[in-house]
C-alpha positions in Angstrom: 49.2 97.1 279.5 52.8 96.7 280.6 54.5 93.4 279.8 57.5 91.9 281.6 60.6 89.7 281.1 60.7 86.9 283.7 64.2 85.8 284.5 65.3 82.1 285.0 65.6 82.6 288.8 62.2 84.2 288.8 60.8 81.1 287.0 62.2 78.9 289.8 60.4 81.1 292.4 57.1 80.8 290.4 57.5 77.0 290.1 58.1 76.8 293.9 55.0 78.8 294.5 53.0 76.6 292.1 51.8 79.7 290.3 50.1 77.9 287.4 48.1 75.7 289.7 47.0 78.8 291.6 46.0 80.5 288.3 43.9 77.5 287.3 42.1 77.6 290.6 41.4 81.3 290.3 39.9 80.7 286.8 37.4 78.2 288.4 36.0 80.8 290.9 32.9 82.2 289.4 32.5 84.8 292.2 36.0 86.3 291.6 36.9 88.3 288.5 40.5 89.3 288.0 41.1 91.8 285.2 44.9 92.6 284.7 44.4 95.1 282.0 42.7 98.4 281.6 43.5 101.9 282.7 44.5 102.2 286.4 43.9 105.6 288.1 45.1 107.0 291.4 41.7 106.3 292.9 41.8 102.7 291.7 45.1 102.2 293.6 43.6 103.6 296.8 40.5 101.4 296.4 42.6 98.3 295.8 44.8 98.9 298.9 41.7 99.6 301.0 40.2 96.3 299.8 43.4 94.5 300.7 43.3 96.1 304.1 39.7 95.0 304.7 40.6 91.4 303.7 43.3 91.3 306.4 46.4 91.4 304.1 48.2 94.2 306.1 47.2 92.6 309.4 49.5 89.7 308.5 52.2 92.0 307.4 55.7 91.0 308.6 57.2 93.5 311.2 60.6 93.6 309.4 58.9 95.2 306.4 57.5 98.1 308.4 58.7 100.7 305.9 56.8 99.1 302.9 53.6 101.1 303.2 55.6 104.4 303.8 57.7 103.7 300.7 54.6 102.7 298.7 53.1 106.0 299.7 56.1 107.8 298.3 55.7 106.1 295.0 52.0 107.0 295.0 52.7 110.6 295.8 55.5 111.1 293.3 55.3 108.5 290.6 57.3 110.6 288.1 60.3 110.5 290.5 60.6 106.7 290.6 61.3 103.9 288.1 62.9 100.6 287.6 66.7 100.6 287.1 67.6 98.3 284.2 71.3 97.6 283.4 72.1 100.9 285.2 69.6 102.8 283.1 66.4 104.4 284.4 63.3 103.0 282.8 60.2 105.1 282.2 58.6 106.8 285.3 56.0 104.8 287.2 52.3 104.8 286.3 49.5 103.7 288.7 49.2 100.3 287.0 52.8 99.5 288.1 52.2 101.0 291.6 49.2 98.7 292.0 51.3 95.7 290.9 54.0 96.6 293.5 51.4 96.9 296.2 50.7 93.2 296.0 47.1 93.7 294.6 47.5 91.3 291.7 49.3 88.7 293.9 46.5 88.9 296.5 44.2 87.1 294.1 46.4 83.9 294.4 47.8 84.0 297.9 46.2 84.2 301.4 47.4 87.1 303.6 49.6 84.7 305.5 51.2 83.3 302.4 51.7 86.6 300.5 54.2 88.1 302.8 56.1 84.9 303.5 58.3 85.5 300.5 61.3 83.7 301.8 59.3 80.5 301.8 59.3 80.6 298.1 62.9 81.6 297.6 62.4 85.3 297.0 65.0 87.8 298.4 62.6 90.6 299.3 58.9 91.3 299.7 58.7 93.7 296.8 60.6 91.4 294.5 58.1 88.6 295.3 54.8 90.5 294.8 56.2 92.3 291.8 57.3 89.0 290.2 53.9 87.4 290.8 52.0 90.4 289.3 54.3 90.6 286.3 53.7 86.9 285.5 50.0 87.3 285.9 49.9 90.2 283.4 52.1 88.3 281.0 49.9 85.2 281.0 46.8 87.3 280.2 48.3 88.3 276.9 47.4 86.3 273.7 50.6 84.9 272.2 49.9 84.0 268.6 52.3 82.2 266.4 55.2 79.9 267.0 57.8 81.6 269.3 61.5 80.8 269.2 64.6 82.1 271.0 67.8 83.5 269.6 70.9 85.0 270.9 73.2 87.7 269.5 76.2 89.5 271.1 75.3 88.2 274.6 71.7 89.3 274.3 68.6 87.0 274.3 65.7 87.5 272.0 62.1 86.2 271.8 61.0 85.9 268.2 57.7 85.2 266.4 56.1 85.6 263.0 52.4 86.6 263.4 49.8 88.8 261.8 47.9 92.0 262.4 44.2 92.3 263.0 44.0 92.8 259.2 46.1 89.7 258.5 49.2 91.6 257.4 52.6 90.0 258.1 54.2 90.9 261.4 57.7 89.8 262.6 58.5 90.6 266.2 62.0 90.4 267.8 62.1 91.3 271.4 65.2 91.7 273.7 64.5 89.5 276.7 68.0 89.6 278.2 67.9 89.2 282.0 69.7 92.5 282.7 70.4 93.4 286.3 67.3 95.2 287.6 66.3 97.1 290.7 62.7 97.8 291.4 61.6 101.3 292.5 62.2 100.3 296.1 65.8 99.6 295.3 65.5 95.9 295.6 67.1 93.4 293.2 64.4 91.6 291.2 64.2 88.6 288.9 62.0 90.3 286.3 61.9 93.6 284.4 59.5 95.7 282.4 59.7 95.4 278.7 60.8 98.8 277.2 60.1 100.3 273.8 63.8 100.0 273.0 63.5 96.2 273.5 61.1 95.7 270.7 61.8 95.5 267.0 59.1 94.7 264.4 58.6 94.3 260.7 55.2 95.4 259.4 54.5 93.7 256.1 51.5 94.4 253.9 49.1 91.9 252.5 50.3 88.5 251.1 54.1 88.9 251.6 54.8 85.5 253.1 55.5 83.8 249.8 58.2 86.4 248.8 59.7 86.0 252.3 59.9 82.2 252.0 61.5 82.5 248.5 64.1 84.9 250.0 64.9 82.4 252.7 65.3 79.6 250.1 67.5 81.8 248.0 69.6 82.8 251.1 70.0 79.1 252.1 71.1 78.1 248.6 73.5 80.9 247.8 75.1 81.2 251.2 75.3 77.4 251.6 73.5 77.3 254.9 73.1 74.0 256.7 69.3 74.0 256.7 66.2 71.8 256.6 65.3 73.7 253.4 68.3 72.2 251.7 68.8 68.8 253.2 67.3 65.9 251.1 65.3 68.3 249.1 63.5 69.7 252.2 62.2 66.2 253.1 62.0 66.9 256.8 60.2 70.2 256.2 57.6 68.5 254.0 57.1 65.9 256.7 56.5 68.7 259.3 53.9 70.5 257.1 51.9 67.2 256.7 51.0 67.4 260.4 49.6 70.9 260.0 46.1 71.9 259.0 44.8 75.2 257.7 43.1 77.3 260.4 41.5 80.7 260.2 38.7 82.0 258.0 39.2 85.7 258.4 40.2 86.2 254.7 39.2 84.4 251.5 42.9 83.5 251.0 42.7 81.0 253.9 40.0 79.1 252.0 40.8 79.6 248.3 44.4 80.7 248.2 45.6 83.9 246.4 46.6 84.8 242.9 50.3 84.8 243.9 52.6 84.1 241.0 55.1 81.5 242.2 57.1 81.6 238.9 57.6 85.4 239.2 58.6 85.1 242.9 61.4 82.7 241.9 62.6 84.6 238.8 65.6 86.1 240.6 66.5 83.0 242.5 69.7 82.2 240.6 71.3 85.7 241.1 73.7 86.1 244.0 72.1 86.9 247.3 72.5 90.6 248.2 75.5 91.3 250.5 76.0 94.2 252.9 79.4 95.7 252.8 81.3 97.4 255.6 79.8 100.8 254.8 76.2 99.6 255.3 75.6 99.6 251.5 74.2 96.6 249.7 76.1 95.1 246.8 73.7 94.2 243.9 74.3 91.7 241.2 72.5 90.1 238.2 71.4 90.9 234.7 67.8 91.4 235.6 68.2 94.8 237.1 67.9 95.1 240.8 68.4 91.5 242.2 67.7 92.6 245.8 65.2 90.6 247.8 62.2 92.7 249.0 58.7 92.4 250.3 56.1 95.1 250.6 55.3 97.3 253.6 52.4 99.8 254.0 54.2 102.6 252.2 57.6 101.2 251.1 59.5 98.0 251.0 61.6 96.0 253.3 65.0 94.8 252.1 66.5 91.4 252.8 70.3 90.8 252.6 73.2 89.1 254.4 76.5 90.3 255.8 80.0 89.0 256.2 78.8 86.8 259.1 76.2 85.2 257.0 73.3 86.6 259.0 69.8 86.9 257.5 68.9 90.6 257.7 65.6 92.4 257.2 65.6 96.2 257.2 65.1 99.3 255.2 67.3 101.4 252.9 67.4 105.2 253.5 69.6 107.4 251.4 71.4 104.4 250.1 72.3 103.0 253.5 70.9 99.8 254.9 69.3 100.0 258.4 68.6 96.5 259.9 65.3 96.0 261.8 65.6 92.3 262.7 68.5 89.9 262.2 69.0 86.1 262.5 72.1 84.0 262.5 72.3 81.2 260.0 71.7 78.6 262.7 68.3 80.3 263.5 67.0 80.2 259.9 65.2 76.9 260.3 63.3 78.2 263.4 62.5 81.3 261.5 61.1 79.2 258.6 59.0 77.0 260.9 57.5 80.1 262.6 56.6 81.4 259.1 54.9 78.1 258.1 53.0 78.1 261.4 51.9 81.6 260.9 50.3 80.6 257.6 48.9 77.4 258.9 47.2 79.2 261.8 45.6 81.7 259.5 47.4 84.7 261.0 48.4 86.2 257.6 46.8 86.2 254.1 49.0 83.5 252.6 47.7 79.9 253.1 49.8 76.9 254.1 49.2 75.3 250.8 50.8 78.2 248.9 54.0 77.9 250.9 54.0 74.1 250.4 53.5 74.6 246.7 56.4 77.0 246.6 58.6 74.4 248.3 57.5 71.8 245.8 58.2 74.2 243.0 61.8 74.8 244.2 62.6 71.1 243.8 60.6 70.5 240.6 61.4 70.2 236.9 59.5 73.5 236.4 62.0 75.3 238.6 64.9 73.9 236.6 63.3 74.9 233.4 62.7 78.4 234.7 66.3 78.9 235.7 67.4 77.8 232.2 65.0 80.4 230.7 66.2 83.1 233.0 69.9 82.5 232.0 69.0 83.3 228.4 68.4 86.9 229.2 
């Protein structure tokens, strides 16, 4: 199912239309079933428009929008010839699910025939921008959003970020470009939403219990790069306070209940070596007497690499033929939000590492055992 980015001006229109109240009322109606997902065929679109016609939606159609049905017919007849234009780039050709959305079918579940076409009343600039926005929001709200989301910005782009887990409880890190680029719908109208494209999505696909190694890499980054962070202030006192209000959820794996056999001492063994630095040629400078001091955590068939650059960003990516290729990146000011999302992921049971294991790692970092370990390591 297609997902969408809703722009700030679109949010204002949705608030004016009291969209959340309307969705709550829809959920209370036992005789009406709205299913935003699933495959949509050409015959489905025809059936939906016929149903809207029978319910009087096109009887109340505004005269100034007389070309709407003709234009919609063009989209239906030649979907491969039409698409959204995002930032002066053509998106993927239309499918019947999107044509259904643009017809107003989704929005017709929330608005009467008289309301639906009165788009100016809600602050919309055109009919198609209004029904498209409503349908886009309805599809988005039907999606399950696991994990603690947080927003970041880089190079005038906005990103939605979350640390979550797969159906097998493997680590997942998602970074999605949600920048409100200028967007024209297939009718040529300016709209306050846009489809999410494959190019907007970056993801890290970890394997099994990799959260502990990721947390240690964050701690190491904060320490060596002298980052202003909750992980460093007052021996992480604020972070410990935050975790006290969390409880372990999830029972999909035994690790949620019993913990794992992770070796905290081993995870911290390279802590005192300089944090890996990316040079101007996309190569990582390594240091330390214990061989490869690079921060890594496992993926399905390889490993992800963690390093920083001259801007002090926290980078996760892969090395191919000696060159580093970033997958996701975070500025130093975003590292606390990243850490909290990781902690929430474990607390909600989305991965295989329990909250208690991450808390134990934080305690170890500021313990006498950690100091002793660093002394032992320096002997090598």
